[in-house]
C-alpha positions in Angstrom: 90.2 -34.6 -8.2 88.3 -36.6 -5.7 85.7 -35.6 -3.7 86.0 -37.4 -0.9 82.9 -37.0 1.9 80.4 -34.9 -0.5 79.1 -34.4 -4.2 77.4 -31.4 -5.6 73.7 -31.4 -6.2 74.5 -31.6 -9.7 77.6 -31.1 -12.0 77.8 -27.8 -13.1 75.6 -24.9 -11.4 75.1 -26.1 -8.0 74.7 -24.3 -5.1 74.3 -27.0 -2.9 76.5 -29.7 -1.7 75.7 -33.5 -0.3 77.7 -34.7 2.1 78.0 -35.8 5.7 74.4 -36.7 6.0 73.0 -33.2 5.2 72.3 -31.0 2.0 74.7 -27.8 2.4 73.1 -24.5 0.5 76.2 -22.3 0.1 73.7 -19.5 -1.8 70.7 -18.8 -0.4 72.0 -18.5 3.6 75.8 -19.0 3.9 78.3 -16.2 4.0 81.5 -16.8 2.2 84.1 -15.9 5.0 87.4 -16.5 2.8 90.2 -18.4 1.7 92.9 -19.6 3.3 96.1 -21.0 1.9 98.2 -23.6 4.6 101.7 -23.9 2.5 103.4 -26.4 5.1 100.3 -28.3 4.6 100.0 -27.5 0.7 96.1 -27.0 1.6 93.4 -24.4 0.6 90.5 -24.0 2.7 87.5 -22.1 1.8 85.3 -21.7 4.6 81.6 -20.6 4.8 79.2 -19.3 8.1 75.6 -19.2 8.6 74.1 -16.1 10.9 72.2 -17.5 13.7 68.2 -17.6 13.9 68.0 -19.0 10.6 65.5 -22.2 11.0 66.7 -23.9 8.1 70.1 -22.5 6.6 71.2 -25.0 5.1 68.2 -26.4 3.4 68.7 -29.7 5.5 66.5 -29.4 8.7 68.7 -31.6 10.8 72.0 -29.6 10.1 72.9 -27.8 12.8 76.4 -26.9 12.2 77.2 -23.2 12.2 79.6 -23.0 9.3 81.5 -25.6 6.7 84.5 -25.6 5.3 86.1 -27.0 1.7 89.6 -28.4 2.2 91.2 -28.7 -0.8 94.6 -31.2 -0.6 97.4 -31.9 -2.8 96.7 -28.1 -4.3 98.1 -27.9 -7.8 96.6 -24.5 -8.9 94.4 -21.9 -8.0 93.4 -19.4 -10.7 91.2 -16.5 -9.5 89.1 -14.2 -12.0 88.6 -10.0 -11.3 85.7 -9.5 -10.2 83.0 -7.2 -11.8 83.0 -3.5 -10.9 79.2 -3.2 -11.1 78.4 -5.4 -7.7 78.7 -4.4 -4.5 81.5 -6.0 -2.6 79.1 -8.3 -0.4 78.1 -9.9 -3.9 81.5 -11.3 -3.1 80.2 -13.0 -0.1 77.7 -14.6 -2.0 78.3 -17.9 -4.1 76.5 -18.3 -7.4 77.7 -21.7 -8.6 80.3 -24.7 -8.3 80.7 -26.6 -11.1 83.2 -29.4 -12.1 85.1 -28.4 -15.2 86.9 -30.1 -17.9 90.8 -29.3 -17.2 92.4 -26.8 -19.9 89.0 -26.2 -21.4 88.2 -22.4 -21.8 85.0 -23.1 -23.9 81.9 -24.7 -22.9 83.9 -26.8 -19.6 81.1 -28.2 -18.3 79.3 -30.9 -18.4 76.1 -33.7 -17.3 77.7 -37.1 -17.1 80.9 -37.6 -16.0 82.4 -41.3 -15.5 83.9 -42.6 -12.7 87.8 -41.4 -12.1 87.5 -38.9 -14.7 89.7 -36.1 -13.8 88.1 -32.3 -13.3 88.8 -29.1 -11.3 86.0 -27.4 -9.3 84.9 -23.7 -10.3 83.3 -21.7 -7.4 81.6 -18.9 -8.7 80.4 -15.7 -6.9 77.8 -13.0 -8.0 80.2 -10.3 -8.5 81.3 -12.9 -11.5 84.5 -13.7 -9.9 85.4 -17.6 -10.0 88.1 -19.9 -8.6 89.2 -22.8 -10.3 90.9 -25.2 -8.4 93.0 -28.0 -9.0 93.7 -30.5 -6.2 93.9 -34.1 -5.7 90.9 -34.6 -3.2 88.4 -32.5 -1.8 86.9 -32.4 1.9 84.0 -31.2 3.4 84.0 -30.2 7.2 81.5 -29.3 9.3 81.6 -26.4 11.9 79.8 -26.6 14.9 
């Protein structure tokens, strides 16, 4: 996968994206709104919104966006794991990590250093222990004003 206009703050366990000239903290103040599949474009979209009144919701003082999207182009696969019933449904809206993962690697899929052009999937984990593993050609960060 190619990250077109953003990167993760660290290769695994990140909660912050860096792109479009800003930091995007997707854990502390942003609420996950859901996932949309656009079959006519073969794109998957994940969206976050922040509530009004937060003075620094993204961890970047000049970031005035009300939300953001991650758009995955050329979707190849999406694997969604089950959530833990031990958590409230509100925890399904709270991102706990975004990580690059080694394709096909079940145990220890993370690594600290990735070479230029090396293939990876993105794993998005939530507070309720649900994960989305996404394989796509590319991902784009979009600001919502």
